[in-house]
ZALUMMI-137809 format. One record per atom (N, C-alpha, C): residue in one letter; x, y, z. Coordinates in pm, whole numbers, padded with zeros to 5 digits, always signed. Layout:
<nodes>
aXYZ...
</nodes>
This chain:
<nodes>
x+14157+09153+18447x+14128+09001+18459x+14218+08923+18371x+14260+08801+18432x+14340+08711+18363x+14254+08605+18314x+14262+08576+18185x+14168+08480+18116x+14245+08354+18083x+14374+08338+18116x+14444+08211+18089x+14553+08185+18185x+14594+08079+18204x+14701+08045+18297x+14843+08054+18205x+14937+08099+18259x+15071+08107+18188x+15185+08012+18269x+15232+07923+18190x+15326+07833+18243x+15463+07896+18273x+15503+07880+18388x+15619+07935+18430x+15744+07851+18374x+15837+07925+18312x+15955+07852+18249x+16080+07909+18299x+16158+07834+18404x+16275+07877+18459x+16392+07910+18361x+16462+08014+18372x+16568+08044+18295x+16674+07934+18305x+16720+07877+18197x+16829+07776+18205x+16963+07846+18236x+17069+07763+18276x+17203+07819+18302x+17275+07849+18177x+17212+07804+18059x+17291+07817+17936x+17196+07902+17840x+17252+07950+17734x+17173+08016+17621x+17216+07959+17497x+17121+07962+17398x+17139+07901+17258x+17193+08028+17181x+17306+08009+17104x+17363+08121+17033x+17327+08110+16889x+17351+08227+16812x+17302+08242+16684x+17362+08123+16585x+17281+08057+16514x+17311+07954+16404x+17388+07846+16473x+17367+07811+16588x+17435+07707+16681x+17385+07566+16622x+17484+07470+16640x+17445+07331+16610x+17361+07273+16711x+17249+07205+16670x+17157+07153+16760x+17114+07016+16710x+17103+06917+16811x+17044+06799+16777x+16908+06769+16840x+16810+06726+16774x+16688+06687+16822x+16642+06543+16789x+16612+06484+16895x+16576+06338+16886x+16444+06312+16958x+16353+06244+16883x+16227+06212+16964x+16106+06209+16865x+15990+06240+16911x+15866+06222+16850x+15847+06333+16739x+15741+06320+16672x+15717+06408+16555x+15708+06564+16599x+15677+06586+16729x+15690+06711+16784x+15829+06778+16764x+15927+06688+16784x+16072+06732+16755x+16096+06764+16619x+16026+06712+16519x+16038+06760+16383x+15986+06886+16360x+15869+06911+16419x+15807+07050+16408x+15893+07165+16457x+15942+07134+16587x+16037+07244+16629x+16174+07255+16561x+16221+07139+16516x+16343+07127+16442x+16326+07211+16311x+16205+07203+16247x+16185+07273+16124x+16196+07424+16153x+16137+07471+16257x+16141+07613+16298x+16291+07663+16312x+16365+07566+16383x+16512+07607+16408x+16579+07612+16268x+16553+07518+16183x+16619+07517+16052x+16582+07644+15977x+16460+07684+15978x+16422+07807+15909x+16482+07934+15957x+16529+07922+16077x+16597+08034+16141x+16741+08023+16151x+16792+07926+16069x+16942+07912+16037x+17023+07852+16144x+16963+07782+16236x+17034+07696+16326x+17091+07579+16241x+17211+07512+16279x+17246+07402+16215x+17194+07278+16286x+17081+07226+16224x+17000+07132+16305x+17021+06992+16248x+17014+06886+16327x+17014+06759+16287x+16884+06709+16371x+16793+06659+16290x+16658+06605+16343x+16643+06470+16322x+16625+06375+16424x+16592+06239+16405x+16665+06181+16284x+16796+06159+16287x+16883+06117+16165x+16841+05969+16130x+16782+05897+16221x+16745+05762+16194x+16598+05734+16200x+16520+05853+16181x+16375+05842+16182x+16320+05885+16330x+16189+05907+16319x+16121+05956+16447x+16132+05859+16550x+16163+05890+16663x+16172+05803+16794x+16079+05856+16893x+15996+05756+16935x+15872+05800+17018x+15905+05768+17164x+15972+05666+17201x+15990+05633+17345x+16144+05641+17387x+16163+05631+17525x+16308+05647+17577x+16395+05555+17525x+16364+05431+17497x+16448+05322+17443x+16503+05363+17303x+16408+05402+17220x+16446+05435+17084x+16524+05565+17082x+16497+05654+17165x+16583+05783+17182x+16732+05743+17211x+16751+05650+17317x+16883+05592+17347x+16941+05533+17229x+16868+05455+17155x+16930+05382+17039x+16985+05492+16940x+16916+05586+16914x+16966+05696+16828x+17089+05771+16882x+17097+05799+17005x+17215+05858+17057x+17328+05772+17063x+17308+05638+17073x+17417+05535+17056x+17473+05532+16934x+17418+05578+16827x+17460+05573+16687x+17533+05700+16631x+17526+05810+16729x+17582+05937+16685x+17712+05962+16748x+17813+05982+16689x+17940+06012+16749x+17966+06157+16783x+17941+06251+16689x+17966+06392+16710x+17848+06449+16772x+17854+06483+16896x+17736+06547+16970x+17747+06698+16993x+17657+06781+16949x+17672+06931+16962x+17643+06968+17110x+17672+07090+17125x+17647+07144+17273x+17494+07141+17318x+17399+07166+17217x+17270+07161+17256x+17200+07043+17196x+17130+06961+17284x+17045+06847+17246x+16912+06860+17305x+16803+06836+17220x+16672+06826+17273x+16614+06680+17264x+16561+06612+17361x+16500+06484+17371x+16363+06500+17393x+16265+06467+17284x+16141+06479+17294x+16067+06348+17321x+16001+06327+17425x+15948+06195+17465x+15793+06199+17414x+15752+06089+17349x+15616+06082+17306x+15527+05982+17372x+15592+05855+17410x+15508+05746+17469x+15596+05660+17542x+15547+05590+17635x+15623+05484+17712x+15588+05344+17657x+15513+05332+17553x+15489+05209+17488x+15596+05170+17400x+15636+05047+17406x+15746+04992+17315x+15706+04857+17257x+15775+04816+17150x+15747+04701+17085x+15865+04614+17081x+15854+04485+17138x+15967+04397+17137x+15940+04280+17039x+16049+04263+16958x+16058+04156+16858x+16063+04018+16932x+15951+03942+16926x+15950+03811+17003x+16069+03720+16975x+16105+03714+16856x+16220+03614+16802x+16349+03649+16880x+16390+03777+16897x+16511+03814+16960x+16497+03876+17103x+16372+03923+17136x+16362+03988+17261x+16399+04132+17261x+16447+04190+17150x+16500+04318+17127x+16371+04420+17115x+16390+04525+17174x+16291+04640+17160x+16340+04714+17034x+16243+04729+16930x+16277+04778+16812x+16230+04932+16806x+16298+04998+16703x+16260+05134+16695x+16150+05155+16589x+16141+05060+16499x+16034+05066+16390x+16000+04917+16356x+15866+04900+16347x+15824+04767+16299x+15842+04735+16171x+15864+04843+16080x+15887+04822+15939x+15779+04757+15866x+15655+04771+15917x+15540+04721+15852x+15536+04569+15849x+15611+04500+15935x+15613+04361+15951x+15487+04324+16021x+15432+04194+16019x+15313+04154+16080x+15310+04180+16237x+15211+04237+16284x+15196+04265+16435x+15218+04141+16525x+15191+04018+16469x+15205+03903+16549x+15352+03886+16583x+15444+03932+16518x+15582+03917+16539x+15632+03994+16669x+15550+04085+16714x+15590+04173+16822x+15495+04156+16931x+15557+04195+17046x+15489+04208+17185x+15494+04354+17228x+15367+04416+17247x+15377+04553+17301x+15387+04547+17449x+15471+04648+17499x+15498+04647+17638x+15490+04801+17682x+15457+04829+17810x+15443+04964+17864x+15555+04979+17975x+15645+05064+17959x+15752+05090+18046x+15706+05163+18176x+15765+05121+18277x+15729+05200+18414x+15803+05330+18413x+15770+05425+18510x+15835+05540+18515x+15993+05530+18553x+16025+05422+18625x+16181+05401+18670x+16243+05347+18536x+16177+05259+18468x+16237+05207+18340x+16267+05323+18236x+16164+05411+18225x+16194+05527+18135x+16287+05619+18187x+16299+05640+18319x+16409+05729+18375x+16549+05650+18350x+16559+05521+18365x+16679+05447+18350x+16732+05476+18208x+16647+05447+18099x+16687+05466+17956x+16724+05604+17944x+16666+05714+17989x+16706+05833+17972x+16827+05880+18037x+16853+05818+18160x+16981+05830+18228x+17102+05784+18133x+17078+05662+18084x+17181+05618+17990x+17209+05705+17869x+17106+05765+17811x+17117+05854+17698x+17194+05974+17745x+17155+06039+17866x+17228+06156+17921x+17377+06118+17955x+17406+06012+18009x+17554+05979+18035x+17630+05962+17902x+17565+05905+17806x+17634+05885+17680x+17650+06030+17623x+17558+06106+17610x+17586+06246+17554x+17689+06321+17632x+17688+06309+17768x+17799+06373+17841x+17938+06323+17821x+17938+06185+17783x+18067+06125+17764x+18123+06165+17632x+18040+06188+17536x+18088+06224+17401x+18097+06385+17388x+18033+06456+17469x+18054+06598+17477x+18047+06646+17620x+18146+06670+17681x+18136+06712+17824x+18064+06846+17836x+18061+06923+17741x+17997+07066+17732x+17844+07059+17702x+17791+06941+17685x+17652+06927+17633x+17547+06998+17732x+17445+07043+17677x+17336+07083+17761x+17204+07008+17692x+17140+06939+17776x+17027+06848+17729x+16889+06905+17782x+16810+06917+17687x+16677+06981+17720x+16573+06869+17685x+16494+06821+17793x+16396+06725+17778x+16251+06777+17763x+16182+06737+17679x+16044+06778+17660x+15948+06662+17645x+15830+06669+17683x+15716+06572+17654x+15622+06626+17545x+15616+06552+17439x+15529+06588+17325x+15381+06606+17369x+15312+06712+17330x+15173+06729+17360x+15083+06647+17274x+15131+06581+17181x+15057+06500+17085x+14997+06371+17165x+14863+06364+17153x+14788+06255+17224x+14786+06132+17125x+14769+06016+17196x+14768+05892+17114x+14633+05832+17129x+14551+05849+17012x+14419+05813+17014x+14407+05650+17007x+14504+05591+16960x+14491+05437+16950x+14504+05374+17082x+14557+05441+17186x+14554+05387+17330x+14427+05396+17394x+14342+05503+17349x+14231+05542+17425x+14290+05663+17506x+14210+05776+17526x+14269+05900+17582x+14304+05875+17730x+14239+05787+17796x+14280+05778+17943x+14419+05715+17934x+14438+05607+17864x+14581+05546+17860x+14687+05646+17799x+14640+05732+17718x+14732+05828+17660x+14780+05913+17772x+14687+05962+17856x+14727+06048+17967x+14820+05981+18056x+14784+05841+18097x+14874+05778+18176x+15028+05759+18114x+15030+05755+17994x+15155+05740+17919x+15231+05878+17948x+15162+05969+17923x+15210+06103+17942x+15270+06133+18069x+15187+06097+18167x+15219+06111+18311x+15342+06043+18356x+15355+05929+18291x+15477+05836+18319x+15599+05906+18264x+15588+05959+18145x+15698+06038+18083x+15734+06162+18157x+15641+06232+18204x+15654+06365+18281x+15723+06331+18410x+15689+06222+18472x+15759+06187+18606x+15904+06147+18583x+15928+06066+18465x+16052+06025+18432x+16156+06138+18398x+16095+06242+18323x+16171+06356+18272x+16213+06438+18380x+16107+06450+18479x+16128+06544+18585x+16248+06487+18681x+16245+06348+18705x+16332+06274+18791x+16479+06301+18729x+16497+06277+18605x+16635+06281+18541x+16675+06423+18523x+16587+06526+18501x+16635+06661+18474x+16679+06719+18613x+16637+06662+18719x+16665+06715+18855x+16813+06661+18904x+16861+06563+18836x+16978+06487+18872x+17102+06553+18824x+17098+06631+18726x+17217+06695+18664x+17194+06837+18642x+17293+06920+18655x+17287+07070+18624x+17283+07087+18472x+17331+06985+18399x+17330+07010+18254x+17205+06950+18176x+17112+06906+18263x+16983+06857+18208x+16868+06935+18252x+16779+06976+18149x+16676+07072+18177x+16546+07018+18119x+16438+07060+18175x+16300+07033+18129x+16232+07146+18068x+16189+07143+17945x+16117+07257+17883x+15958+07203+17868x+15867+07292+17927x+15731+07238+17947x+15644+07249+17813x+15688+07194+17705x+15597+07198+17585x+15459+07138+17608x+15446+07027+17672x+15327+06952+17703x+15233+07056+17786x+15299+07108+17895x+15207+07202+17967x+15166+07327+17899x+15246+07390+17807x+15215+07504+17738x+15093+07471+17649x+15091+07370+17574x+14978+07328+17487x+14856+07295+17559x+14867+07223+17682x+14744+07164+17760x+14704+07275+17864x+14787+07358+17912x+14745+07460+18017x+14736+07596+17966x+14827+07644+17880x+14818+07775+17835x+14715+07794+17713x+14725+07711+17618x+14651+07721+17499x+14507+07657+17529x+14506+07522+17579x+14380+07467+17621x+14257+07500+17539x+14263+07479+17417x+14155+07511+17328x+14165+07431+17198x+14048+07366+17154x+14067+07295+17029x+14100+07384+16900x+14093+07512+16911x+14147+07589+16794x+14287+07587+16774x+14357+07536+16873x+14495+07513+16867x+14543+07375+16821x+14447+07303+16776x+14482+07166+16722x+14445+07157+16570x+14523+07068+16511x+14496+07043+16361x+14367+06978+16349x+14332+06947+16227x+14203+06895+16183x+14181+06754+16256x+14280+06682+16276x+14258+06551+16351x+14233+06558+16494x+14232+06686+16551x+14209+06716+16694x+14309+06651+16784x+14422+06603+16734x+14526+06531+16817x+14668+06616+16808x+14693+06641+16694x+14819+06722+16667x+14809+06869+16695x+14899+06935+16759x+14895+07086+16764x+14889+07149+16631x+14825+07259+16623x+14819+07335+16491x+14950+07408+16476x+14969+07455+16349x+15088+07532+16325x+15097+07660+16432x+14974+07715+16449x+14966+07827+16546x+15016+07785+16687x+14993+07658+16732x+15024+07624+16862x+15180+07600+16860x+15233+07536+16758x+15378+07525+16748x+15453+07657+16749x+15392+07753+16679x+15454+07887+16669x+15453+07940+16813x+15349+07921+16893x+15352+07966+17025x+15449+07903+17115x+15463+07771+17098x+15571+07704+17186x+15707+07750+17140x+15728+07779+17005x+15848+07828+16961x+15878+07976+17028x+15780+08051+17033x+15796+08190+17098x+15844+08167+17247x+15776+08077+17322x+15813+08048+17462x+15957+08007+17473x+15989+07920+17375x+16129+07865+17374x+16237+07979+17352x+16192+08054+17245x+16289+08151+17213x+16310+08259+17327x+16199+08305+17394x+16214+08399+17500x+16298+08356+17609x+16306+08227+17636x+16375+08177+17760x+16505+08113+17725x+16524+08061+17609x+16643+07984+17585x+16743+08061+17486x+16697+08159+17423x+16790+08226+17315x+16874+08337+17389x+16998+08346+17342x+17081+08463+17394x+17028+08585+17342x+17077+08707+17389x+17046+08836+17328x+17101+08834+17192x+17223+08775+17170x+17284+08781+17039x+17193+08708+16935x+17129+08595+16980x+17049+08522+16891x+16915+08600+16857x+16867+08660+16958x+16742+08736+16946x+16765+08855+16836x+16903+08918+16850x+16940+09028+16752x+16944+08958+16612x+17015+08845+16600x+17017+08784+16473x+16884+08751+16415x+16786+08695+16485x+16654+08671+16437x+16588+08796+16390x+16606+08901+16454x+16541+09033+16412x+16602+09079+16283x+16725+09053+16260x+16804+09091+16133x+16758+08988+16022x+16755+08864+16056x+16714+08766+15969x+16578+08766+15909x+16485+08803+15996x+16342+08797+15962x+16310+08863+15826x+16347+08995+15808x+16308+09056+15679x+16386+08983+15550x+16511+08945+15576x+16580+08876+15472x+16510+08745+15437x+16471+08669+15549x+16389+08549+15519x+16267+08566+15432x+16193+08675+15465x+16071+08701+15407x+16100+08746+15253x+16209+08819+15242x+16243+08863+15100x+16285+08738+15021x+16355+08642+15087x+16402+08524+14993x+16276+08448+14965x+16173+08446+15048x+16057+08358+15020x+15956+08422+14941x+15977+08558+14901x+15884+08636+14819x+15872+08580+14690x+15741+08553+14640x+15731+08501+14506x+15665+08615+14420x+15741+08674+14322x+15706+08780+14235x+15610+08748+14122x+15532+08832+14085x+15454+08824+13976x+15537+08826+13846x+15636+08886+13839x+15725+08911+13729x+15871+08876+13760x+15911+08755+13767x+16059+08720+13816x+16148+08768+13730x+16127+08796+13597x+16229+08838+13512x+16234+08985+13486x+16165+09062+13584x+16149+09211+13575x+16285+09264+13626x+16328+09384+13579x+16442+09469+13633x+16421+09492+13772x+16296+09525+13806x+16263+09560+13944x+16284+09453+14051x+16252+09325+14002x+16280+09209+14089x+16423+09190+14101x+16499+09200+13985x+16645+09178+13996x+16716+09269+14085x+16671+09396+14092x+16733+09488+14188x+16697+09454+14321x+16573+09409+14348x+16522+09372+14472x+16607+09249+14533x+16643+09153+14439x+16710+09037+14484x+16862+09065+14508x+16916+09163+14432x+17054+09208+14458x+17065+09269+14590x+16977+09344+14629x+16978+09420+14757x+16964+09308+14862x+16877+09211+14841x+16853+09105+14945x+16987+09017+14967x+17063+08995+14855x+17180+08906+14850x+17286+08985+14929x+17292+09123+14915x+17389+09210+14985x+17359+09192+15141x+17222+09181+15170x+17210+09170+15321x+17236+09037+15364x+17227+08933+15282x+17271+08790+15315x+17427+08793+15336x+17492+08863+15253x+17644+08863+15267x+17684+08931+15397x+17609+09046+15426x+17638+09115+15556x+17602+09026+15672x+17504+08935+15672x+17488+08835+15775x+17600+08729+15788x+17653+08695+15670x+17756+08598+15665x+17872+08657+15740x+17905+08789+15705x+18013+08851+15774x+18006+08873+15926x+17892+08901+15966x+17863+08929+16104x+17848+08798+16192x+17795+08692+16143x+17762+08569+16213x+17841+08454+16142x+17953+08408+16200x+18041+08308+16130x+17979+08184+16103x+17873+08137+16175x+17811+08015+16156x+17689+08027+16063x+17664+08136+16009x+17557+08151+15916x+17581+08098+15787x+17486+07993+15750x+17489+07931+15611x+17349+07956+15552x+17337+08009+15425x+17216+08025+15366x+17167+07883+15326
</nodes>
């Protein structure tokens, strides 16, 4: 008997290689996945100008980055934006200024898609080899009310689907669906009952790894895991001869990884 639904994830036409450079822009869910990538020695840039929740802010970040890596993740959080009344500009961060200075607006599906298209075109212009992965964050927005939060996510899902179907270099990874359809249980949420728990992020990471990592990357991660565990080990007696020998052996393994994987940096 099957007691859960499993989200189908189509194999993309590209694969992520060991220690590859990756850019992640978007909601705080991008930060969570970006941290996992960093821990496993990918050369990661995550939200260099702060967390960006909506398609407009994501575009603003892309506009400010000149050197675009081959792999880019765009993680959408909301279709709500804030416009500074004085200038009419959609801002990325209200910077704790009085709410009266801003007007909250809700982008339509087509408006979200248009901003995403602009981001995609700019990425392709700056790196013709780019592969773009779009995701929708599973984090709900309590301040909107849960019905409005679902409408916001539905808008983003439709926009991401539209744009990802328009180009062979743009893909959709179903992080939202994995958390809401596969896990579908409050034990996979943090104490606030809104953000996914560490266990849920780990599971999304596993599904991403299975489908997007090359065989070489999977081999590297198998080799890196015991070394990572050894480096994170906290000894009771750090000055002991036994621990020094242990660390010497560990550093030899690190050096072997450096020689085998040219992009590996400790």
